[in-house]
C-alpha positions in Angstrom: 17.5 -5.6 -1.4 14.3 -3.6 -1.1 12.5 -3.6 2.0 9.0 -5.1 0.8 6.4 -2.7 3.0 2.5 -2.4 3.2 1.7 1.2 3.2 -1.9 2.2 3.9 -4.3 5.0 5.2 -6.6 3.9 7.5 -9.2 5.0 10.2 -8.7 4.7 13.8 -11.0 2.2 14.0 -8.8 0.1 10.9 -11.2 0.6 7.7 -9.0 1.5 4.6 -12.3 2.0 2.7 -16.0 2.1 3.0 -18.3 -0.7 2.6 -18.1 -0.5 -1.3 -14.4 0.3 -1.5 -14.7 4.0 -1.5 -12.2 6.1 -0.3 -13.2 9.5 -0.6 -13.2 10.2 3.2 -9.6 10.5 3.0 -9.4 13.7 1.2 -12.0 15.1 4.1 -8.7 15.4 6.6 -7.2 18.6 7.2 -3.1 18.1 7.0 -0.3 20.0 8.3 2.9 20.2 6.8 4.8 17.8 9.1 2.1 15.2 7.8 2.9 16.0 4.0 6.8 15.5 4.8 6.3 12.2 6.3 4.6 10.8 3.7 6.9 12.7 0.9 9.7 11.2 3.0 7.6 7.4 2.4 7.1 8.5 -1.3 11.1 9.1 -1.8 11.9 5.9 -0.7 9.6 3.9 -3.0 10.9 2.5 -5.8 8.2 -0.1 -7.0 4.7 -1.3 -6.1 2.5 -4.3 -6.1 -1.2 -3.7 -6.0 -4.7 -6.0 -6.4 -6.5 -7.2 -9.1 -9.4 -4.9 -8.8 -6.6 -2.0 -10.3 -6.4 -2.8 -13.3 -10.1 -1.1 -14.4 -9.4 2.0 -12.3 -5.9 2.5 -14.2 -7.6 2.4 -17.4 -9.9 4.8 -15.9 -7.2 7.2 -14.9 -7.3 6.4 -10.9 -3.6 5.3 -10.8 -1.5 4.2 -7.3 -0.3 7.4 -5.5 -2.6 10.0 -7.7 0.5 9.6 -10.2 2.9 11.2 -7.7 5.5 8.1 -8.4 7.0 7.5 -11.5 8.3 3.8 -10.7 7.0 0.2 -12.1 3.6 -0.8 -10.9 3.1 -4.9 -10.6 -0.6 -5.4 -10.2 -1.5 -8.8 -9.3 -4.3 -10.7 -11.8 -6.4 -13.5 -12.4 -6.5 -13.4 -16.2 -3.6 -12.1 -18.8 -3.7 -8.4 -19.6 -1.5 -6.7 -21.6 0.9 -4.1 -19.8 -0.7 -0.1 -19.9 1.6 2.9 -19.8 0.8 5.4 -18.6 2.4 9.3 -18.4 6.1 7.2 -18.0 4.8 4.7 -16.0 4.6 0.6 -16.6 1.5 -1.4 -14.9 2.6 -5.0 -15.6 0.0 -7.7 -14.8 1.0 -10.5 -12.8 -1.2 -13.7 -13.0 -1.7 -15.3 -9.5 1.8 -15.5 -8.5 2.1 -12.8 -5.5 5.4 -14.4 -4.7 7.0 -13.6 -8.2 5.3 -9.8 -8.6 7.0 -9.4 -5.3 10.7 -10.8 -6.6 10.0 -8.8 -9.3 9.1 -5.5 -7.5 12.2 -6.0 -5.1 14.6 -6.3 -8.4 13.2 -3.5 -10.1 13.3 -1.3 -6.7 17.0 -2.4 -6.1 17.8 -0.7 -2.9 14.6 1.3 -2.8 11.2 0.1 -0.9 8.4 -2.1 -2.4 5.1 -0.6 -1.4 2.2 -3.2 -1.1 -1.1 -2.1 -1.8 -4.6 -3.0 -1.0 -5.9 -5.2 1.8 -6.2 -8.5 0.2 -2.1 -8.3 -1.2 -1.2 -7.3 2.2 -2.8 -10.0 4.3 -1.3 -12.6 1.6 2.3 -10.9 1.6 2.2 -11.3 5.6 1.0 -14.9 5.2 3.9 -16.3 3.2 5.9 -13.9 5.0 7.8 -11.3 2.8 6.6 -8.2 4.3 10.0 -6.5 6.4 7.5 -3.5 7.7 3.8 -1.8 7.8 3.4 1.8 7.5 0.3 3.3 8.6 -0.9 6.5 8.2 -3.9 6.8 10.2 -6.4 9.6 10.2 -9.0 10.8 13.1 -12.3 9.3 11.7 -14.5 6.5 12.6 -16.3 4.7 9.6 -17.9 2.5 12.0 -18.2 -0.1 8.9 -16.0 -0.7 5.8 -13.0 -3.0 4.4 -10.6 -3.8 7.2 -6.5 -3.7 6.5 -5.9 -7.2 8.6 -9.4 -8.9 8.7 -9.0 -12.4 7.7 -5.2 -12.4 8.0 -5.8 -15.7 10.1 -2.4 -15.8 12.2 -0.5 -13.9 14.7 1.8 -11.4 13.4 4.3 -9.9 16.1 6.0 -6.5 15.2 8.7 -3.8 16.7 8.0 -0.6 16.9 10.1 1.4 14.6 8.7 5.2 14.5 5.4 7.1 16.0 5.3 10.5 15.1 1.9 12.4 15.5 0.7 16.0 14.7 -2.3 17.7 14.0 -4.2 15.8 12.1 -2.5 12.3 11.5 -0.8 9.3 13.4 2.1 7.4 11.6 3.3 4.2 12.9 6.3 2.4 11.3 6.6 -1.1 12.6 9.3 -3.9 11.6 7.5 -7.3 11.0 9.3 -10.1 13.8 7.1 -13.6 12.4 
């Protein structure tokens, strides 16, 4: 069965976006080949993606998960019905208010590959439901000072086991198994 994991790039102070939801700061960080190799290894393992409701508009505007680097099914949580969207051979299916069903459907689609959870709200909900297997964080050397936190509002303790840590000239990559 597929591994369900939170995959996020965050600043050193734990923000995944600025206060307005912008992530332009991610593209201001110089990377080295080793950082890109880590990301490529993760991308090669992803078999499906589950994201948040606010992704509907961005997909219609041409902004898609992982910048279109993946050719896998994408399941997006929403509060209202929405017809699937097809872009460049990728189907974006909208799931109304049932995160468990979205993750289970993504797991089936992913087979032995991984299901990537994108977004703070989706990540926190899945942690609270106990359906996250791993957390992968790419930490960039930036302090935003304020913004949208990946885990703010989680409201419970989650114990983790470190599986892997790599660090290069520009990023630190952390991989944890969720224990509780």
